[in-house]
C-alpha positions as CSV (number, residue, x, y, z in Angstrom):
1,M,2.2,-0.3,23.0
2,D,3.5,-3.0,25.2
3,T,5.2,-4.6,22.1
4,V,7.1,-1.5,21.5
5,R,8.1,-0.9,25.3
6,S,9.4,-4.5,25.2
7,A,11.2,-3.8,21.7
8,V,12.8,-0.5,23.3
9,G,13.9,-2.7,26.5
10,L,15.4,-5.4,24.4
11,C,17.3,-2.8,22.1
12,A,18.7,-1.3,25.2
13,D,19.8,-4.4,26.8
14,L,21.3,-5.5,23.3
15,A,23.4,-2.2,23.0
16,S,24.9,-2.9,26.5
17,L,26.6,-5.7,24.8
18,T,28.2,-3.8,21.7
19,A,31.0,-1.1,21.8
20,D,29.2,1.3,19.6
21,D,26.0,3.0,20.3
22,A,23.3,0.5,19.0
23,R,20.3,2.2,20.8
24,V,18.1,2.5,17.5
25,L,14.6,1.1,17.1
26,S,12.9,1.3,13.6
27,I,9.2,1.6,13.6
28,L,6.4,2.7,11.1
29,T,3.7,4.8,12.6
30,P,0.5,5.5,10.7
31,A,-0.6,9.0,9.9
32,G,-2.9,10.6,12.7
33,T,-1.2,8.9,15.5
34,E,0.4,11.8,17.2
35,E,-0.5,10.7,20.8
36,V,1.0,7.5,20.2
37,R,4.1,9.3,18.8
38,A,4.2,11.6,21.9
39,E,4.2,8.5,24.0
40,L,7.0,7.0,22.0
41,A,8.9,10.1,22.4
42,S,8.6,10.0,26.1
43,I,9.6,6.4,26.2
44,A,12.9,7.2,23.9
45,E,13.8,10.0,26.3
46,R,13.5,7.7,29.5
47,T,15.4,4.9,27.9
48,G,18.0,6.7,25.7
49,V,16.9,4.4,22.8
50,R,16.3,6.4,19.7
51,I,13.1,5.6,17.8
52,A,13.4,6.0,14.2
53,D,10.0,6.6,12.4
54,H,10.3,5.2,8.9
55,R,7.0,7.1,8.0
56,V,7.4,8.7,4.3
57,G,8.0,12.4,4.2
58,E,8.7,12.4,8.0
59,E,10.6,15.2,9.2
60,P,12.3,15.6,12.5
61,G,9.8,16.2,15.3
62,L,9.0,14.1,18.3
63,L,10.7,11.0,17.1
64,D,13.9,10.4,15.2
65,V,13.8,9.7,11.3
66,G,14.3,6.5,9.3
67,I,14.6,6.6,5.6
68,D,13.6,3.6,3.5
69,P,14.2,5.0,0.0
70,A,12.2,2.4,-1.9
71,A,9.0,3.5,0.2
72,W,9.8,7.1,-0.3
73,L,10.2,6.7,-4.2
74,E,7.0,4.6,-4.1
75,A,5.1,7.6,-2.8
76,A,7.0,10.1,-5.2
77,V,9.0,11.8,-2.6
78,D,12.7,12.2,-2.7
79,P,14.5,10.2,-0.3
80,V,17.8,12.4,-0.7
81,A,15.8,15.3,0.3
82,G,14.5,13.5,3.1
83,V,18.0,12.7,4.5
84,S,19.2,16.2,4.0
85,A,16.0,17.5,6.0
86,A,16.5,15.0,8.7
87,G,20.2,15.9,9.3
88,S,21.3,14.6,12.7
89,R,17.9,13.5,13.5
90,L,18.5,10.6,10.9
91,A,18.7,7.4,13.2
92,S,18.2,4.6,10.5
93,A,18.8,4.6,6.9
94,R,18.0,1.4,4.7
95,L,19.4,0.7,1.3
96,S,16.4,-0.3,-1.0
97,D,15.2,0.5,-4.4
98,V,12.1,0.3,-6.6
99,S,11.4,-0.2,-10.1
100,G,8.1,0.7,-11.3
101,S,5.9,-0.4,-8.6
102,E,7.9,-3.2,-7.2
103,R,11.0,-3.6,-5.1
104,T,14.0,-4.4,-7.2
105,R,17.8,-5.1,-6.6
106,V,19.5,-2.4,-4.9
107,L,21.9,-0.5,-7.2
108,G,20.7,-2.5,-10.0
109,R,20.1,-1.0,-13.3
110,A,16.3,-1.3,-13.1
111,G,16.0,0.9,-10.0
112,R,15.2,4.4,-9.5
113,L,17.3,5.5,-6.5
114,D,20.0,7.9,-7.4
115,A,22.5,5.7,-5.1
116,L,25.3,8.4,-5.3
117,A,23.3,11.4,-4.4
118,Y,21.7,9.2,-1.5
119,R,25.5,8.2,-0.3
120,I,26.5,11.8,-0.6
121,A,23.5,13.1,1.5
122,L,24.2,10.5,4.2
123,E,27.6,11.7,4.3
124,T,26.7,15.2,4.5
125,A,24.2,14.7,7.3
126,G,27.0,12.9,9.3
127,F,25.2,9.7,9.3
128,Q,27.7,7.2,10.8
129,R,25.7,4.1,11.6
130,P,25.6,1.0,9.4
131,I,23.4,1.1,6.4
132,I,20.6,-1.6,6.3
133,V,20.3,-3.6,3.1
134,D,16.5,-4.2,2.7
135,M,15.9,-7.0,0.7
136,R,12.0,-7.4,1.5
137,H,10.2,-8.4,-1.7
138,V,13.2,-8.8,-3.9
139,R,13.9,-11.9,-6.1
140,E,17.0,-14.2,-4.8
141,P,17.7,-11.8,-1.8
142,M,21.1,-13.5,-0.8
143,A,22.6,-12.9,-4.1
144,A,20.7,-9.4,-4.4
145,A,22.4,-8.5,-1.0
146,R,25.9,-9.6,-1.8
147,A,25.7,-7.5,-5.1
148,A,24.1,-4.4,-3.1
149,L,26.9,-4.5,-0.7
150,E,29.6,-4.8,-3.3
151,A,28.0,-2.0,-5.2
152,W,27.6,0.2,-2.1
153,R,31.3,-0.3,-1.4
154,D,32.3,0.7,-5.0
155,L,30.4,3.9,-4.6
156,V,32.4,4.5,-1.4
157,R,35.7,3.9,-3.2
158,R,34.5,6.3,-6.0
159,M,33.8,9.2,-3.7
C-alpha cells in the first residue's frame, strides 16, 4: 500500500505541472481485495487523484474504471460494453488488441477489437482524456505504435 500511496503522491505532484487535469493513476486490483479497494478509494478522495482499476469486467464502484480492451477480449468480455457501463467513471482507456491468445498490433487486420465501436463508445461516454496506446507484448512496438496512432486518427476523421 505504501507504493500506491507514493504513486498517488507523485501523480498529484506531476499534475500540478500540467495545464490539464492529469490526476489519474492506473492500477490492477485482484479479485477479493475489497478492503484494499476501500482504502484506495479513501486515498483517492483525500488527494483528488482518480484511481482507475483495470480489473476486467469492473463496473463503477469504489474506484474509477480503466479499460484495457485486449485484457477484456482475452476474458471474453466486451470492452465496448465496459466503456458504456463505466460512463463518466471511466478514468483511463487503453488502445490494445488481441488475436487468438496473444496481443497484436492495434487496429491491425488480425485483431478482435471493433475499434470504431470502441471509439464511438468513448465519445458517447464523454471520455476526454488521451488514449493510451498499449504496446506490451507486441512485436516491433515502435512501428506498431506509429501505425496504431495513424489508424486511430483515421478513425476519428471518418466519424
